[in-house]
C-alpha positions as CSV (number, residue, x, y, z in Angstrom):
1,M,43.0,124.6,-129.3
2,F,42.4,121.7,-131.6
3,D,40.6,119.0,-130.2
4,V,42.4,116.0,-131.9
5,G,41.5,112.6,-130.4
6,F,42.7,108.9,-131.0
7,W,40.4,108.3,-134.1
8,E,41.4,111.5,-135.7
9,L,45.1,110.8,-135.5
10,S,44.6,107.2,-136.4
11,L,42.7,108.4,-139.6
12,I,45.6,110.8,-140.5
13,F,48.0,107.7,-139.9
14,I,46.1,105.7,-142.2
15,V,45.7,108.1,-144.8
16,A,49.2,109.1,-144.7
17,L,50.4,105.3,-145.0
18,I,48.3,104.8,-148.1
19,V,49.6,108.2,-149.8
20,L,53.2,108.0,-148.7
21,G,53.7,104.3,-148.5
22,P,55.7,102.4,-145.7
23,E,59.2,103.6,-146.9
24,R,58.6,107.2,-146.8
25,L,56.4,107.6,-143.9
26,P,59.0,107.3,-141.3
27,R,61.0,110.2,-143.1
28,A,57.9,112.4,-143.4
29,A,56.7,111.6,-139.8
30,R,60.2,112.8,-138.4
31,T,60.1,115.9,-140.9
32,V,56.6,116.8,-139.4
33,G,57.8,116.3,-135.9
34,L,60.7,118.4,-136.5
35,W,58.7,121.4,-138.0
36,A,56.1,120.9,-135.1
37,G,59.0,121.1,-132.5
38,K,60.3,124.6,-134.2
39,A,56.7,125.9,-134.3
40,R,56.4,125.2,-130.6
41,Q,59.7,126.9,-129.8
42,V,59.0,130.1,-132.0
43,L,55.6,130.2,-130.5
44,S,57.1,129.8,-126.7
45,S,59.7,132.6,-127.6
46,V,57.3,134.9,-129.1
47,K,55.0,134.5,-125.8
48,A,57.8,134.9,-123.5
49,D,58.8,138.4,-125.5
50,I,55.3,139.6,-125.1
51,D,55.0,138.8,-121.6
52,R,58.4,140.6,-120.9
53,E,57.1,143.8,-122.7
54,L,53.7,143.7,-121.0
55,K,55.6,143.6,-117.6
56,A,58.1,146.3,-118.6
57,E,55.1,148.6,-119.6
58,E,53.2,147.7,-116.2
59,L,56.3,148.6,-114.4
60,K,56.8,151.7,-116.1
61,A,53.4,152.7,-115.7
62,M,53.7,152.1,-111.8
63,M,56.9,154.1,-111.7
64,D,55.1,157.0,-113.6
65,K,52.1,156.8,-111.2
66,R,54.5,157.0,-108.0
67,A,56.2,160.0,-109.4
68,D,53.2,161.8,-109.9
69,M,52.4,161.4,-106.5
70,P,52.1,165.0,-104.9
71,E,51.9,163.6,-101.3
72,L,54.9,161.9,-101.5
73,Q,56.7,165.0,-102.8
74,D,55.4,166.8,-100.0
75,F,56.2,164.5,-97.3
76,V,60.0,164.2,-98.6
77,Q,60.1,168.0,-98.6
78,E,58.9,168.2,-95.2
79,T,61.1,165.5,-94.1
80,S,64.1,167.0,-95.4
81,K,63.5,170.4,-93.8
82,T,63.2,168.6,-90.4
83,I,66.4,166.4,-90.6
84,D,69.5,167.9,-89.5
85,F,72.2,166.9,-92.1
86,D,75.4,167.9,-90.0
87,G,76.0,164.3,-89.5
88,D,76.1,165.0,-85.8
89,P,73.1,163.7,-83.9
90,G,74.3,165.3,-80.6
91,P,74.3,163.6,-77.1
92,E,70.3,164.4,-76.8
93,K,69.6,161.7,-79.3
94,G,71.6,159.0,-77.6
95,L,73.7,157.9,-80.5
96,D,77.1,159.3,-79.7
97,E,77.0,158.4,-76.0
98,A,80.1,156.3,-75.1
99,P,80.0,154.0,-71.8
100,S,81.3,155.5,-68.8
101,S,84.8,154.5,-67.5
102,E,83.1,153.9,-63.9
103,T,81.1,151.0,-64.9
104,E,83.9,149.7,-67.1
105,T,86.6,149.8,-64.1
106,T,83.9,148.7,-61.5
107,A,82.8,145.5,-63.0
108,K,84.7,142.5,-61.9
109,P,85.3,140.1,-64.7
110,K,84.4,136.7,-63.9
111,S,86.9,133.8,-63.5
112,A,86.5,130.1,-64.4
113,S,86.9,129.7,-60.1
114,D,83.9,131.6,-59.5
115,P,80.9,130.0,-58.2
116,I,77.8,129.8,-60.6
117,E,75.1,132.1,-59.6
């Protein structure tokens, strides 16, 4: 923003030294430093607030855009019509099939004395 170099700062320091004198210059420099720090803090908090508001507005716009999608609403309606809401998928879908007892009884458990295959 401001392009202040070494020579500009040294000129400001010399003028301040002449105007304020060596006794009051350290206190004035400390006060100016505190004000600059507070100004920086205020600016950063304002910038963070603006960024937060912009992100919230962008998110709200995206949500509104998605809510207005008729294709998505049609897809949800078609899917809800085709899904069986009993909670019982049935054996044809393979979710409630239990293992048969024949395979459990015929399988011989391995012991530590069996040879490794």
